[in-house]
SEMARDREN-220022 format. One line per 10 residues: number of its first residue (from 1); their letters; for each residue x, y, z of N, C-alpha, C. Coordinates in steps of 0.2 Angstrom, whole numbers. Layout:
residues N
NUM> A> X/Y/Z/X/Y/Z/X/Y/Z; ...
***
This chain:
residues 252
1> MNHNKPNLII> 269/-165/-19/271/-161/-14/274/-154/-16; 272/-149/-13/275/-142/-15/280/-141/-10; 286/-142/-12/292/-141/-7/293/-134/-6; 290/-129/-10/291/-122/-8/287/-119/-3; 282/-123/-1/277/-121/4/281/-122/11; 279/-117/16/282/-118/23/278/-124/26; 282/-127/31/279/-133/35/274/-130/40; 270/-134/42/264/-131/47/264/-135/54; 264/-131/59/264/-134/66/258/-131/69; 254/-136/71/247/-134/75/248/-135/82
11> LTPGLSGSSV> 247/-130/86/247/-130/93/240/-131/96; 239/-135/100/232/-136/103/233/-139/110; 228/-137/114/227/-141/121/224/-147/121; 222/-150/115/219/-156/114/211/-155/115; 208/-160/112/200/-160/112/197/-154/110; 201/-151/105/199/-144/102/196/-144/95; 195/-150/92/193/-150/85/199/-150/81; 205/-150/84/211/-150/80/212/-155/75; 210/-161/76/210/-167/72/206/-166/65; 200/-163/66/196/-161/61/200/-156/56
21> ITSLISNAGY> 203/-151/59/206/-145/56/213/-148/52; 216/-152/56/222/-155/53/221/-160/47; 215/-164/47/213/-168/42/211/-163/36; 208/-158/37/206/-153/32/212/-150/28; 216/-148/32/222/-144/29/227/-149/26; 227/-155/28/231/-160/25/229/-161/18; 223/-160/16/220/-161/9/223/-156/5; 226/-151/7/229/-146/3/237/-148/1; 239/-154/3/245/-156/1/251/-157/6; 248/-157/12/253/-157/18/254/-164/20
31> FLGKNTAKIE> 260/-166/21/262/-173/23/261/-174/31; 256/-179/32/255/-181/39/260/-185/42; 263/-189/38/268/-194/41/266/-201/38; 270/-206/38/269/-212/35/264/-216/39; 263/-215/45/258/-218/49/255/-212/54; 249/-212/56/246/-208/60/244/-211/67; 244/-208/72/242/-211/79/234/-212/79; 232/-217/82/225/-219/82/223/-220/89; 217/-217/91/214/-218/98/207/-221/96; 202/-218/99/195/-220/97/194/-217/89
41> YDTFENKKLV> 199/-213/87/198/-210/80/205/-209/78; 205/-207/71/212/-205/68/213/-198/71; 219/-197/74/221/-191/77/224/-186/71; 226/-189/66/230/-186/61/237/-183/63; 239/-187/68/246/-185/71/251/-190/69; 257/-187/66/262/-191/64/264/-196/70; 264/-202/69/265/-207/75/272/-207/78; 277/-206/73/283/-205/76/284/-199/80; 281/-193/78/281/-187/82/278/-188/89; 273/-192/89/270/-193/96/274/-197/100
51> EHNITLFKQT> 277/-202/97/282/-206/101/288/-202/103; 291/-198/99/296/-194/101/294/-189/107; 288/-186/106/286/-181/111/285/-185/118; 282/-191/118/281/-195/124/288/-196/127; 293/-198/123/300/-199/126/303/-192/129; 302/-187/126/304/-180/128/301/-179/135; 294/-180/136/291/-180/142/294/-184/148; 296/-190/146/299/-194/151/306/-192/153; 309/-189/148/316/-187/149/316/-180/154; 310/-177/154/310/-171/159/308/-174/166
61> GYKWHDPGSL> 306/-180/167/303/-182/173/296/-182/174; 292/-180/168/285/-180/169/283/-187/168; 278/-189/172/276/-196/172/271/-198/167; 267/-194/165/262/-196/160/264/-195/153; 260/-199/149/261/-199/141/258/-193/138; 254/-189/141/250/-184/139/250/-178/144; 249/-172/142/249/-166/146/243/-165/151; 239/-171/151/232/-170/154/232/-171/162; 237/-169/165/237/-169/173/239/-163/176; 239/-163/182/242/-157/186/247/-160/191
71> PPPSIGKMKE> 252/-156/192/254/-150/188/257/-152/181; 257/-147/177/259/-149/170/266/-150/169; 268/-152/163/276/-153/161/279/-147/162; 286/-148/164/290/-142/165/293/-139/159; 292/-133/157/295/-129/152/302/-129/153; 304/-127/159/311/-126/160/315/-132/159; 313/-138/161/316/-144/160/316/-146/153; 311/-144/149/311/-146/142/316/-142/138; 317/-136/140/322/-132/137/329/-135/138; 330/-138/144/337/-141/146/339/-147/142
81> LYNNIDLNPY> 334/-150/139/335/-157/136/340/-156/130; 340/-150/126/344/-149/121/351/-151/122; 354/-149/128/361/-150/130/362/-156/134; 357/-160/135/358/-166/139/356/-173/136; 353/-173/130/351/-179/127/354/-180/120; 354/-186/118/356/-188/111/351/-185/106; 354/-180/102/349/-177/97/348/-180/91; 352/-185/89/352/-188/82/345/-191/81; 342/-195/85/335/-197/83/330/-192/81; 331/-186/84/326/-180/83/328/-177/76
91> RNFIKECDES> 335/-176/75/337/-173/69/335/-178/63; 336/-184/64/334/-189/59/327/-189/57; 323/-188/62/316/-188/61/314/-181/57; 317/-176/59/315/-170/55/318/-171/48; 323/-174/47/326/-175/40/321/-179/36; 318/-184/39/313/-189/36/307/-185/34; 305/-180/39/299/-176/37/300/-172/31; 306/-169/31/308/-164/26/308/-167/19; 309/-173/19/310/-176/12/303/-176/9; 297/-175/13/291/-175/10/287/-169/12
101> SPWIWKDPRL> 291/-163/13/288/-157/14/284/-154/9; 279/-150/10/278/-147/17/274/-152/21; 276/-153/27/273/-157/32/269/-153/37; 265/-157/41/261/-154/46/261/-158/52; 263/-155/58/263/-158/64/258/-156/68; 254/-160/72/249/-159/77/249/-164/82; 250/-161/88/250/-166/94/250/-161/100; 245/-162/105/244/-157/111/251/-157/115; 255/-162/114/262/-161/118/266/-156/115; 265/-154/109/269/-149/106/269/-142/109
111> SYTMFFWKEL> 264/-141/113/263/-135/117/269/-134/122; 272/-140/124/277/-140/128/284/-142/125; 283/-147/120/290/-150/117/292/-145/112; 289/-140/110/291/-135/105/297/-131/108; 298/-131/114/303/-127/117/310/-131/116; 309/-138/115/315/-142/113/316/-142/105; 310/-143/102/310/-144/94/313/-138/91; 312/-132/94/313/-126/90/321/-125/89; 325/-129/94/332/-129/93/335/-132/87; 330/-137/84/332/-141/78/329/-139/72
121> LDLDNCKFIH> 323/-136/72/319/-134/66/321/-127/63; 320/-127/57/321/-120/54/314/-117/55; 313/-113/60/307/-109/61/305/-104/56; 310/-102/52/308/-97/47/305/-101/41; 305/-107/41/301/-111/36/295/-115/39; 293/-112/44/287/-115/48/282/-110/49; 275/-112/48/270/-108/50/266/-111/56; 263/-107/60/260/-110/66/252/-108/66; 248/-113/68/241/-111/69/240/-114/77; 237/-109/80/235/-111/87/228/-112/88
131> ITREIKQIWT> 225/-118/89/218/-119/90/216/-120/97; 211/-117/99/208/-118/105/200/-119/105; 197/-120/110/190/-122/110/187/-120/117; 180/-118/117/177/-116/123/177/-122/128; 179/-120/134/180/-125/139/174/-129/141; 168/-126/141/162/-129/142/160/-134/137; 162/-133/130/161/-137/125/165/-144/126; 172/-142/128/176/-148/129/174/-152/135; 172/-149/140/170/-153/146/164/-157/145; 159/-154/141/153/-158/140/154/-164/135
141> GIVLRVPLPA> 158/-163/131/160/-169/126/164/-174/130; 168/-172/135/172/-177/139/167/-181/143; 162/-178/146/158/-181/151/152/-186/147; 150/-183/142/145/-187/138/147/-192/133; 153/-191/131/155/-196/125/161/-201/128; 165/-199/133/171/-203/134/169/-209/138; 165/-209/144/164/-203/148/170/-203/153; 172/-197/154/178/-195/159/175/-190/164; 173/-193/170/170/-188/175/175/-184/179; 178/-179/176/182/-175/179/179/-168/180
151> AFKNIRAIQN> 180/-165/186/177/-159/188/179/-153/183; 174/-149/181/175/-144/176/181/-140/178; 182/-138/184/188/-133/186/195/-137/184; 195/-143/185/201/-147/183/203/-147/176; 198/-148/172/198/-148/165/200/-141/162; 197/-136/165/199/-129/164/206/-128/165; 209/-130/171/215/-129/173/220/-132/168; 219/-138/166/223/-142/162/224/-139/155; 218/-137/152/217/-133/146/221/-127/146; 220/-123/151/223/-116/152/231/-117/153
161> NTIRSAEQFL> 233/-122/156/240/-123/157/244/-124/150; 240/-128/146/243/-130/139/242/-124/134; 237/-120/135/236/-114/131/241/-109/133; 243/-108/139/248/-103/141/255/-105/139; 256/-112/139/263/-114/137/264/-112/129; 258/-114/125/259/-112/118/259/-105/117; 256/-101/121/256/-93/120/263/-91/122; 266/-94/127/272/-92/130/278/-93/124; 277/-99/121/282/-101/116/281/-96/110; 275/-95/108/274/-90/102/276/-83/103
171> DLYSINALTL> 275/-81/110/277/-74/111/285/-73/112; 288/-79/115/295/-79/117/299/-78/110; 297/-82/105/300/-82/99/297/-78/93; 293/-73/95/290/-68/91/287/-71/85; 283/-77/86/280/-80/80/273/-78/79; 271/-76/73/265/-73/71/260/-79/69; 257/-82/73/253/-88/72/246/-86/70; 242/-90/67/235/-89/66/231/-92/72; 227/-88/75/224/-91/81/216/-92/79; 214/-99/80/207/-101/78/204/-104/84
181> KFEDLLINPD> 198/-102/85/193/-105/90/189/-110/86; 188/-116/88/184/-121/84/177/-119/84; 174/-116/89/167/-114/88/166/-109/83; 171/-104/82/171/-99/77/171/-103/70; 175/-108/69/175/-111/63/168/-115/61; 165/-117/67/158/-121/66/153/-116/64; 153/-110/68/147/-105/67/148/-101/61; 154/-99/59/156/-95/54/161/-98/49; 159/-104/46/164/-108/42/167/-104/36; 163/-100/33/165/-97/27/171/-92/29
191> TNLEKINSFL> 170/-88/34/174/-83/36/181/-86/38; 180/-91/42/186/-94/45/190/-98/41; 187/-101/36/190/-105/31/194/-100/26; 192/-94/25/195/-89/21/202/-87/25; 201/-87/32/207/-85/36/212/-90/35; 210/-97/35/215/-102/34/218/-102/27; 214/-101/22/216/-101/15/221/-95/14; 220/-89/17/224/-83/16/231/-84/20; 230/-87/26/236/-88/30/241/-93/26; 238/-98/24/243/-104/21/243/-104/13
201> DINLSIDDFK> 240/-99/10/240/-98/3/237/-105/0; 231/-107/2/228/-113/-1/221/-112/-2; 217/-117/-4/210/-115/-7/205/-121/-5; 204/-121/2/199/-125/4/192/-123/4; 187/-127/3/180/-125/3/176/-128/8; 170/-125/8/165/-128/13/164/-135/12; 163/-137/6/163/-145/4/168/-149/7; 174/-146/6/180/-149/9/179/-150/17; 177/-145/20/176/-145/27/170/-151/29; 165/-151/25/160/-156/26/162/-163/26
211> KVYNGKLYKK> 167/-164/22/170/-171/21/173/-173/27; 176/-169/31/180/-171/37/176/-170/44; 171/-166/43/167/-165/49/160/-167/49; 158/-172/53/151/-175/52/146/-171/56; 147/-166/60/142/-163/63/139/-157/59; 134/-154/62/131/-148/59/135/-142/59; 135/-138/54/138/-132/53/133/-126/56; 136/-120/57/132/-114/59/129/-115/66; 132/-120/70/130/-120/77/135/-124/81; 135/-123/87/140/-126/92/139/-134/92
221> RWSLIQQVKA> 144/-138/93/143/-145/94/138/-147/99; 139/-144/105/135/-146/111/130/-140/113; 124/-142/113/119/-137/115/118/-136/122; 115/-131/124/114/-129/131/111/-135/135; 106/-138/132/102/-144/135/108/-150/136; 112/-151/132/117/-156/132/122/-154/138; 123/-148/138/128/-146/144/125/-147/151; 118/-146/151/115/-147/158/115/-154/159; 114/-158/154/114/-166/154/121/-168/157; 126/-165/154/133/-167/156/134/-165/164
231> HLYFFLFKAA> 131/-160/166/132/-158/173/128/-163/178; 123/-166/175/119/-171/179/123/-177/179; 125/-179/173/129/-185/173/135/-185/178; 139/-179/178/145/-179/182/143/-180/189; 137/-177/192/136/-177/199/134/-184/200; 131/-188/195/129/-195/196/136/-199/197; 140/-198/193/147/-201/193/150/-200/200; 150/-193/202/153/-191/208/150/-195/214; 143/-195/214/140/-198/219/141/-206/220; 143/-209/214/145/-216/214/152/-217/215
241> GKEIKFPRHL> 156/-211/217/163/-212/219/168/-213/213; 165/-211/207/169/-212/200/172/-206/198; 172/-201/201/175/-194/199/183/-195/198; 185/-193/192/193/-193/191/196/-188/195; 201/-190/199/204/-185/204/211/-183/200; 213/-176/202/219/-174/200/223/-171/206; 230/-172/205/234/-175/200/232/-183/199; 232/-185/193/230/-192/192/236/-197/195; 234/-203/197/238/-208/199/240/-213/194; 246/-214/193/248/-219/188/246/-226/190
251> HK> 244/-230/185/242/-237/186/248/-241/186; 249/-245/191/255/-250/191/253/-256/187
***
């Protein structure tokens, strides 16, 4: 590990290709954590970080484990936690990460929980990358792959809420983040890899990118035909009464 390098925090609304990018950057010597969270795939998210963020959500009164519902988590309540909860578990976690610095944090919840973590972190020793993705690409993947038959307008609202929260955090604390759109990285990988390399002072190549991304480069992940297919599938789900409604209801 190069302990002289700043740590890295990736802000993302989720479903944005951030796992691919985090995996890629971690190969430059960033500590992901002793264990990473797994869903259908490896998220490359520090498992303890995810657990702490879920706890922070609960402590604000937000009922879901992820920010994927409406209305979103409360930034105001997140800010209040610093003066209302035991901080030792969070301080100890940061200390544990710092022992293996530079570390990399990535979790969609960070777009909200950073308003808490910033009170405990040395932000001068952290760099930020904000990753987004075209909403149509996200929605097409959700419908065709998951499948999660949610209306496009609802997915767009959830994504925009998380993006706005991340932007508010970066603006409020005058943080100069690198902003990336996943489609730009796919279509123009050379140019955007150079942006990452320059921002972090690392040396990643196209070959490194191909090792972590199984799709084709120089094109978007989902074609226009596939987007049309997603619309057809969604209307079939909706006709069958299987559309996901928002706000979501907790399962008892």
